[in-house]
C-alpha angles and dihedrals in degrees: 000000000000114000112244091234096054120119109217116228135187115280095033092285114143123212109204118210104202098168139022113202126206100207119178154147108218122159096175096028099247095113090041092055092049099044092043092054094047091049094046092052094047093045088054096047092048094039089236133146115263120225133178130219108184109184097171096111125058089246089062091056101054098090124046114253111244125192134182141217105278092044126111114199121200095199119191139182134166120248114250115190090338096308144076107284105274091216086068100053098086091055096041090054090062096059115122110208101177091195098309119151119250140198108198111209128184129190122207134181099243098280106088141298094222109176097343097103096047089046093053091045090053092046091053093045091052089050091059102261123126113230112217103167137006141192142194110206134179128244134170108288112255091229095052148039089203104050105083085342115199094006135179083059132174093283090050092051091051090053091043091055091047090053091050093048092049089051093049091044092052091051090055094055120105112250096035092143097042127224095305098037091248119149112210117218111251112261111232139172117272145083116290116235125330086056122211115270124265116284110267120202117220135193126239091277093053095254116142116258106217113199099156095113097038115118133189123258126229119226130210090261087076109119092196090240090150094224092126091055089049093050102043109117093209093044085234101137114093108240093210095046110024095190089066129081123210096181142019125312114222094190093242088141096214087133092054102039094043099042107117091207096045087231100143130071144134123267102172110122094221090053092048092048091052091047091054091044090055094046095049100036098044103037095124115101111262116207132216120264124202139187139196134206115246083240087067098045109032 
């Protein structure tokens, strides 16, 4: 009897999807919500086991991730300046795919995803995963509660579910592997290598606004609960003195958005200018885009 989680391929060959992974870096949980929903729907449709790989915190990036044939990995990162966060590249290059299937997913804050999706696809392909579908989705911008505020919202979740259902449905179709058993990388929007540069904010005179070294300030309202130090994806907030940073700040804003006392924020004029520029210039509702490999659709 055919297993319920088999993917039927041409020539009577079965590809068995044993596990579906929700793998993500998600400081403020928007990528987590999106990736987790996609993975859960696919796992349900394929009757496969659901696993989670959360590499948001430094402790989640100490050991290379390794997958197996029979795994399908929904792999998500946020978009930082139009690209995959460069602080993740060293970790992502250690992944061992071993022929697993993958669905690259990027989350952006309503501006644009630029070359982030093609970069993530290429990283996963080089790691030995076969990308079969991909999506660029929208989440509340880390700098703002206004820009894409509250997203992914109910409409986003409906589209996320539809994308997951289409992916699972494609995997169930006869002929998925094609005549020679070759899985074509998913074609996505973006500039092939060399990728375009990181997005550079500019003032009204066209001068670059450099916020790379800007850090949040801690107000007297801080209760010293240590939550910000526990949540920092870079492990940069000093546990003994949470107003101090011992490493880089990537502007993920987890310490700001998750502080129960609302005691952290940015005061730098360049940062605040860029925040306002984004909120005013990209107020329109961006919509998700998704893509499928020819192996999934032929």
